[in-house]
C-alpha positions as CSV (number, residue, x, y, z in Angstrom):
1,X,16.0,-8.6,-11.0
2,X,14.8,-11.8,-9.4
3,X,13.2,-14.6,-11.4
4,X,10.0,-12.9,-12.6
5,X,8.1,-16.2,-12.8
6,X,8.3,-16.5,-9.0
7,X,6.6,-13.1,-8.6
8,X,2.8,-13.2,-8.3
9,X,0.9,-11.8,-11.3
10,X,-0.9,-9.2,-9.1
11,X,2.4,-7.2,-9.1
12,X,1.3,-5.2,-12.1
13,X,4.8,-3.7,-12.8
14,X,5.9,-7.0,-14.3
15,X,6.6,-7.0,-18.0
16,X,3.9,-8.6,-20.1
17,X,6.3,-11.4,-21.2
18,X,6.8,-12.2,-17.4
19,X,3.0,-12.7,-16.8
20,X,1.8,-16.3,-16.6
21,X,-0.8,-16.0,-19.3
22,X,0.1,-16.0,-23.0
23,X,1.3,-12.5,-24.1
24,X,-0.9,-12.7,-27.3
25,X,-4.0,-12.4,-25.0
26,X,-2.7,-9.0,-23.9
27,X,-2.8,-7.3,-27.2
28,X,-4.7,-4.0,-27.0
29,X,-8.4,-4.4,-28.0
30,X,-10.3,-1.2,-28.5
31,X,-13.7,-2.9,-27.9
32,X,-13.0,-4.5,-24.5
33,X,-10.1,-2.7,-22.8
34,X,-11.9,0.7,-22.1
35,X,-14.7,-1.0,-20.1
36,X,-12.2,-3.0,-18.1
37,X,-10.2,0.2,-17.4
38,X,-13.3,2.0,-16.2
39,X,-14.1,-0.9,-13.9
40,X,-10.7,-0.5,-12.3
41,X,-11.3,3.2,-11.9
42,X,-14.5,2.5,-10.1
43,X,-12.8,0.1,-7.8
44,X,-10.2,2.7,-6.9
45,X,-12.9,5.4,-6.3
46,X,-14.9,3.0,-4.1
47,X,-11.8,2.2,-2.0
48,X,-11.9,-1.5,-2.9
49,X,-8.9,-3.7,-2.2
50,X,-8.8,-7.0,-4.0
51,X,-6.7,-9.9,-5.2
52,X,-7.3,-11.5,-8.6
53,X,-8.5,-15.0,-7.7
54,X,-8.6,-14.0,-4.0
55,X,-11.2,-14.9,-1.4
56,X,-14.7,-14.2,-2.8
57,X,-13.5,-14.0,-6.4
58,X,-15.3,-16.0,-9.0
59,X,-14.5,-17.0,-12.6
60,X,-11.4,-18.1,-14.4
61,X,-8.1,-17.1,-12.9
62,X,-6.6,-16.4,-16.4
63,X,-9.5,-14.1,-17.2
64,X,-8.9,-12.2,-13.9
65,X,-5.2,-11.7,-14.7
66,X,-6.1,-10.6,-18.2
67,X,-8.4,-7.9,-16.6
68,X,-5.7,-6.9,-14.2
69,X,-3.3,-6.1,-17.1
70,X,-5.8,-4.9,-19.6
71,X,-7.3,-2.4,-17.1
72,X,-4.0,-1.3,-15.6
73,X,-2.3,-1.3,-19.0
74,X,-4.8,1.1,-20.6
75,X,-4.7,3.4,-17.5
76,X,-0.9,3.3,-17.8
77,X,-1.2,4.6,-21.4
78,X,-3.5,7.4,-20.3
79,X,-1.1,8.3,-17.5
80,X,1.8,8.5,-20.1
81,X,-0.2,11.4,-21.7
82,X,-1.1,13.3,-18.6
83,X,1.1,14.0,-15.6
84,X,-1.8,14.5,-13.2
85,X,-3.3,11.1,-14.1
86,X,0.2,9.7,-13.7
87,X,0.4,10.9,-10.1
88,X,-3.1,9.7,-9.3
89,X,-2.6,6.3,-10.9
90,X,0.8,5.7,-9.1
91,X,-0.8,6.6,-5.8
92,X,-3.8,4.3,-6.3
93,X,-1.8,1.3,-7.6
94,X,0.8,1.9,-4.9
95,X,-1.8,1.7,-2.2
96,X,-3.3,-1.5,-3.7
97,X,0.1,-3.1,-4.1
98,X,1.0,-2.4,-0.4
99,X,-2.4,-3.8,0.8
100,X,-1.8,-7.0,-1.3
101,X,1.7,-7.4,0.0
102,X,0.8,-6.9,3.6
103,X,-2.2,-9.2,3.4
104,X,-0.4,-12.0,1.5
105,X,-0.1,-15.2,3.5
106,X,2.7,-16.6,1.3
107,X,6.2,-15.6,2.5
108,X,7.8,-17.0,-0.6
109,X,5.7,-14.6,-2.7
110,X,6.8,-11.8,-0.5
111,X,10.4,-12.8,-0.7
112,X,10.2,-13.0,-4.5
113,X,8.6,-9.5,-4.6
114,X,11.4,-8.0,-2.4
115,X,14.1,-9.5,-4.7
116,X,12.3,-8.3,-7.8
117,X,12.0,-4.7,-6.6
118,X,15.2,-4.4,-4.5
119,X,17.4,-6.8,-6.5
120,X,18.2,-10.4,-5.7
121,X,21.6,-9.6,-4.2
122,X,20.1,-7.1,-1.8
123,X,17.7,-9.5,0.1
124,X,18.6,-12.3,2.5
125,X,16.0,-14.9,3.5
126,X,15.9,-16.0,7.2
127,X,18.2,-19.0,6.5
128,X,20.8,-16.9,4.7
129,X,20.5,-14.1,7.3
130,X,21.2,-16.3,10.3
131,X,23.9,-18.2,8.6
132,X,25.7,-14.8,8.4
133,X,24.8,-13.5,11.9
134,X,24.7,-15.2,15.3
135,X,21.0,-15.2,16.4
136,X,22.0,-16.0,20.0
137,X,24.4,-13.0,20.4
138,X,23.6,-10.4,23.1
139,X,23.0,-7.9,20.3
140,X,20.0,-9.8,18.9
141,X,18.8,-11.0,22.3
142,X,18.3,-7.4,23.3
143,X,15.9,-6.9,20.4
144,X,14.1,-10.2,21.0
145,X,14.8,-11.3,17.4
146,X,14.8,-15.0,18.3
147,X,11.1,-14.9,19.0
148,X,10.4,-14.1,15.3
149,X,13.5,-15.3,13.5
150,X,11.6,-17.4,10.9
151,X,9.8,-14.3,9.7
152,X,12.9,-12.1,9.7
153,X,14.8,-11.1,6.6
154,X,17.7,-8.8,5.7
155,X,17.7,-6.0,3.1
156,X,20.9,-4.1,2.1
157,X,20.8,-0.7,3.8
158,X,21.2,1.1,0.4
159,X,17.7,-0.1,-0.6
160,X,15.9,1.3,2.4
161,X,17.2,4.8,2.9
162,X,14.2,6.2,4.9
163,X,14.3,3.4,7.4
164,X,18.1,3.9,7.9
165,X,17.8,7.7,8.0
166,X,15.1,7.6,10.7
167,X,16.7,4.7,12.6
168,X,13.5,2.8,12.3
169,X,15.1,-0.6,11.6
170,X,17.7,-2.8,13.2
171,X,21.1,-2.4,11.4
172,X,24.0,-4.8,11.4
173,X,27.1,-4.7,9.1
174,X,25.2,-3.0,6.2
175,X,22.0,-5.1,6.5
176,X,18.6,-3.8,7.7
177,X,17.0,-6.6,9.7
178,X,13.3,-6.9,10.3
179,X,10.0,-8.6,9.4
180,X,8.4,-8.5,5.9
181,X,6.0,-5.9,7.2
182,X,8.8,-3.6,8.4
183,X,9.9,-3.1,4.8
184,X,6.4,-2.5,3.4
185,X,6.6,1.3,3.0
186,X,10.1,1.2,1.4
187,X,8.8,-1.6,-0.9
188,X,5.9,0.6,-1.9
189,X,8.2,3.4,-2.8
190,X,10.3,1.0,-5.0
191,X,7.1,-0.2,-6.7
192,X,5.9,3.3,-7.4
193,X,9.3,4.3,-8.7
194,X,9.3,1.3,-11.1
195,X,5.7,2.0,-12.1
196,X,6.7,5.6,-13.0
197,X,9.5,4.3,-15.2
198,X,7.1,1.8,-16.9
199,X,4.5,4.6,-17.6
200,X,7.1,6.9,-19.1
201,X,8.4,4.0,-21.3
202,X,4.8,3.4,-22.5
203,X,4.5,6.7,-24.4
204,X,6.1,5.6,-27.6
205,X,3.5,2.8,-27.8
206,X,0.6,5.2,-28.3
207,X,-0.6,5.5,-31.8
208,X,-3.5,7.5,-33.3
209,X,-6.1,4.7,-32.8
210,X,-5.2,4.3,-29.2
211,X,-5.0,8.0,-28.5
212,X,-8.7,8.6,-29.5
213,X,-9.7,5.9,-27.0
214,X,-7.4,7.4,-24.3
215,X,-9.0,10.9,-24.6
216,X,-12.4,9.7,-23.3
217,X,-10.9,8.0,-20.3
218,X,-8.5,10.9,-19.7
219,X,-11.5,13.3,-19.5
220,X,-13.3,11.0,-17.1
221,X,-10.2,10.9,-14.9
222,X,-9.7,14.6,-15.2
223,X,-13.1,15.2,-13.6
224,X,-12.4,12.6,-10.9
225,X,-9.0,14.0,-9.9
226,X,-10.4,17.6,-10.0
227,X,-13.2,16.6,-7.6
228,X,-10.7,14.9,-5.3
229,X,-8.3,17.8,-5.3
230,X,-10.9,20.2,-3.9
231,X,-10.4,18.6,-0.4
232,X,-12.2,20.1,2.6
233,X,-14.1,23.3,2.0
234,X,-11.8,26.3,2.6
235,X,-14.7,28.6,3.3
236,X,-15.8,26.3,6.2
237,X,-12.4,26.6,7.9
238,X,-11.2,30.1,6.9
239,X,-13.5,31.8,9.5
240,X,-11.9,29.9,12.3
241,X,-8.3,30.8,11.3
242,X,-7.1,27.4,12.7
243,X,-3.7,27.9,11.0
244,X,-3.0,30.1,14.0
245,X,-3.9,27.4,16.5
246,X,-0.7,25.3,16.9
247,X,-2.4,23.6,19.9
248,X,-4.7,21.8,17.4
249,X,-2.0,20.6,15.0
250,X,-1.2,16.9,14.7
251,X,2.3,16.0,15.9
252,X,3.8,15.7,12.5
253,X,2.8,19.3,11.5
254,X,3.7,20.6,15.0
255,X,7.2,19.2,14.6
256,X,7.6,20.8,11.2
257,X,6.2,24.1,12.3
258,X,8.5,24.2,15.3
259,X,11.5,23.3,13.1
260,X,10.8,26.3,10.9
261,X,10.3,28.6,13.9
262,X,13.5,27.3,15.6
263,X,15.9,26.6,12.8
264,X,14.3,28.3,9.7
265,X,14.6,25.3,7.4
266,X,12.9,22.0,6.6
267,X,13.3,19.8,3.5
268,X,11.4,20.4,0.2
269,X,8.8,17.6,0.8
270,X,8.3,18.7,4.4
271,X,7.8,22.3,3.2
272,X,5.1,21.2,0.9
273,X,3.5,19.1,3.7
274,X,3.4,22.0,6.1
275,X,2.5,24.6,3.4
276,X,-0.5,22.6,2.1
277,X,-1.7,22.0,5.6
278,X,-1.7,25.7,6.4
279,X,-3.3,26.5,3.1
280,X,-6.1,24.0,3.7
281,X,-6.9,25.6,7.0
282,X,-7.5,28.9,5.2
283,X,-4.1,30.6,5.2
284,X,-4.1,33.0,2.2
285,X,-1.2,33.0,-0.2
286,X,-0.1,36.4,1.0
287,X,-0.1,35.2,4.6
288,X,1.9,32.1,3.6
289,X,4.5,34.1,1.7
290,X,4.8,36.4,4.8
291,X,5.1,33.3,7.1
292,X,8.0,31.8,5.2
293,X,9.7,35.2,4.6
294,X,9.6,36.0,8.4
295,X,10.7,32.6,9.6
296,X,12.7,30.7,6.9
297,X,16.4,31.2,6.1
298,X,15.5,31.7,2.4
299,X,15.1,35.4,3.1
300,X,18.7,36.3,3.9
301,X,19.6,39.6,2.2
302,X,16.2,39.7,0.3
303,X,13.4,42.2,0.4
304,X,9.9,40.7,0.7
305,X,9.3,41.5,-3.0
306,X,12.5,39.8,-4.0
307,X,11.6,36.8,-1.9
308,X,8.1,36.6,-3.4
309,X,9.5,36.7,-6.9
310,X,12.3,34.2,-6.2
311,X,12.5,30.4,-5.9
312,X,10.8,30.2,-2.5
313,X,7.9,32.4,-3.7
314,X,7.5,30.2,-6.8
315,X,7.2,27.1,-4.6
316,X,4.5,28.8,-2.5
317,X,2.5,30.0,-5.6
318,X,2.9,26.5,-7.0
319,X,1.1,25.1,-3.9
320,X,-1.8,27.4,-4.6
321,X,-2.0,26.4,-8.2
322,X,-0.7,29.7,-9.6
323,X,2.5,28.3,-11.2
324,X,3.6,25.2,-13.1
325,X,0.7,22.9,-14.0
326,X,-1.7,25.2,-12.1
327,X,-2.8,22.3,-9.9
328,X,-4.7,23.3,-6.8
329,X,-3.0,20.9,-4.4
330,X,-4.6,19.4,-1.3
331,X,-2.6,18.2,1.8
332,X,-1.6,14.6,1.6
333,X,-3.5,11.9,3.6
334,X,-1.7,10.0,6.3
335,X,-0.8,6.9,4.2
336,X,0.9,9.3,1.7
337,X,2.7,11.1,4.5
338,X,4.0,7.9,5.9
339,X,5.4,6.9,2.5
340,X,6.7,10.2,1.2
341,X,6.7,12.9,3.8
342,X,7.3,13.2,7.5
343,X,5.3,11.2,10.1
344,X,6.4,11.6,13.8
345,X,5.3,8.2,14.8
346,X,7.0,6.4,11.9
347,X,10.1,8.5,11.3
348,X,11.2,9.5,14.8
349,X,12.9,7.2,17.3
350,X,11.0,6.0,20.4
351,X,13.6,7.7,22.6
352,X,13.0,11.1,21.0
353,X,9.2,10.7,21.2
354,X,9.5,9.7,24.8
355,X,11.6,12.7,25.6
356,X,9.1,15.1,23.9
357,X,6.2,13.4,25.7
358,X,7.8,13.9,29.1
359,X,8.5,17.5,28.3
360,X,4.8,18.0,27.5
361,X,3.4,15.9,30.3
362,X,5.6,16.5,33.4
363,X,5.2,14.3,36.5
364,X,2.6,12.1,34.8
365,X,-0.1,10.4,36.8
366,X,-0.3,6.6,36.6
367,X,-3.1,6.9,33.9
368,X,-1.0,9.3,31.8
369,X,2.0,7.1,32.1
370,X,0.1,4.1,30.8
371,X,-1.1,6.3,27.8
372,X,2.5,7.3,27.1
373,X,3.7,3.7,27.1
374,X,0.7,2.8,24.9
375,X,1.8,5.4,22.3
376,X,5.3,4.1,22.4
377,X,4.2,0.5,21.9
378,X,2.2,1.6,18.8
379,X,5.4,3.2,17.5
380,X,7.5,0.1,18.1
381,X,4.7,-2.0,16.4
382,X,4.8,0.4,13.3
383,X,1.2,1.5,13.8
384,X,1.7,5.3,13.4
385,X,-2.0,6.1,12.8
386,X,-3.0,4.4,16.0
387,X,-0.1,6.1,17.9
388,X,-1.4,9.5,16.6
389,X,-4.9,8.6,17.8
390,X,-3.6,7.7,21.3
391,X,-1.7,11.1,21.3
392,X,-5.0,12.8,20.4
393,X,-6.7,11.1,23.3
394,X,-3.9,12.0,25.7
395,X,-3.9,15.7,24.7
396,X,-7.7,16.3,24.5
397,X,-9.1,13.6,26.8
398,X,-11.4,12.4,24.1
399,X,-11.7,9.0,22.3
400,X,-10.2,8.9,18.8
401,X,-10.1,6.3,16.0
402,X,-6.8,5.9,14.0
403,X,-6.0,9.1,12.2
404,X,-6.2,9.1,8.4
405,X,-5.7,12.7,7.6
406,X,-4.0,15.7,9.4
407,X,-6.9,18.0,8.6
408,X,-9.4,15.5,10.2
409,X,-7.2,15.6,13.3
410,X,-7.4,19.4,13.5
411,X,-11.1,19.6,12.8
412,X,-11.8,17.0,15.5
413,X,-9.6,18.7,18.0
414,X,-11.4,22.0,17.3
415,X,-14.7,20.3,17.8
416,X,-13.5,18.8,21.1
417,X,-12.4,22.2,22.3
418,X,-15.7,23.7,21.1
419,X,-14.1,26.0,18.6
420,X,-16.0,24.4,15.7
421,X,-19.6,23.4,16.4
422,X,-22.0,21.3,14.4
423,X,-24.7,23.3,12.6
424,X,-28.0,23.8,14.4
425,X,-29.7,21.1,12.2
426,X,-27.1,18.6,13.4
427,X,-25.5,18.1,10.0
428,X,-21.8,18.0,9.4
429,X,-20.1,20.9,7.7
430,X,-18.8,20.4,4.1
431,X,-15.3,19.9,5.4
432,X,-16.4,17.3,8.0
433,X,-18.4,15.5,5.3
434,X,-15.3,15.2,3.2
435,X,-13.3,13.8,6.1
436,X,-16.1,11.4,7.0
437,X,-16.3,10.1,3.4
438,X,-12.6,9.5,3.3
439,X,-12.8,7.8,6.7
440,X,-15.7,5.5,5.8
441,X,-13.8,4.5,2.6
442,X,-10.7,3.6,4.6
443,X,-12.8,1.6,7.2
444,X,-14.5,-0.4,4.4
445,X,-11.0,-1.2,3.0
446,X,-10.0,-2.6,6.3
447,X,-13.0,-4.9,6.6
448,X,-12.5,-6.5,3.2
């Protein structure tokens, strides 16, 4: 790994010996650490994003770093004892890390983080990059790299497989070339992978004294995660049977649905993404089993009963909380989809998106042509949620803020088409309230 002392202390996957404050200050204290951990939980639940010692912070910097590692450290121990807490913590810390990285004004810090998580030999700063390649060549002129060369870095292709697979980055002789922000999602994945390793390595450190403290926090988090996993009210949506209305699906889900219908197969993560979406719109487990049996290639030579009892059936029952850890899963939100699943406007090339748009909107008017180009600009600028909102406006002729959840897209589309109406008293349905709460939380994050 890169020199750890160059990596800012807010990267909480650093080893304690790598942190700038004396390690003896970070010895577990049963009297103070639980309260610090609970404060960190509250920050996550309130959608807060913060830097220790950042703008608006007060107090001693060393104390802030101590609270970072005390709060995170105790939650890490709780996560080592409970897989659901582990998943929740990794997602929360991953989101916070990505926000901190993207909002950092220090490119040297960013470079140090990239080298720490990707490996020092896998990252080239701008000087080393342009010593290796000719900035003035026609190849780079075509992509207007010269205009932003000082903010451009190179990462070895092996460290950014998603960017390479989806052709979402400039590639040259084994190096992915882009700005710091272009690598943000892949960096978050590397951070989360390392955090998972750190959590699993923490388990042997738990003794009887610590375990009794952990049980209280674990119970608190169990309630939090359970309430979050409920998602939009199924009874609100079941009556509308929106899972039959492909005209209301966001583009990512529509792509996956069409892939299943046309080819009979999508990847494991994408199957979860589509299956959880359909489940959340009210599709019963029997309907879901029948959907995959009728349309997927897993059914070759099998009766429906054999299919239902086999691996494919197990996966579907797992989605409904009837197998494995019996977790009642909810569909992922857009930030999670962009990191770990399939997002049309992040993982498809501009040329493919353009082709599909022109198939849908033949002989576009001048206004529609401008909207199509606006969508494609958002794709180029790596703003998938905004591109999705522009797509919504184009399809339904209605204003739309950046999309944060595929279910919110479908509910809003159903409202625009007057399939779902507000109640007579003007209040939102339970499902709409859930989406609004998530949306408000995200908007507050952006203003901080």
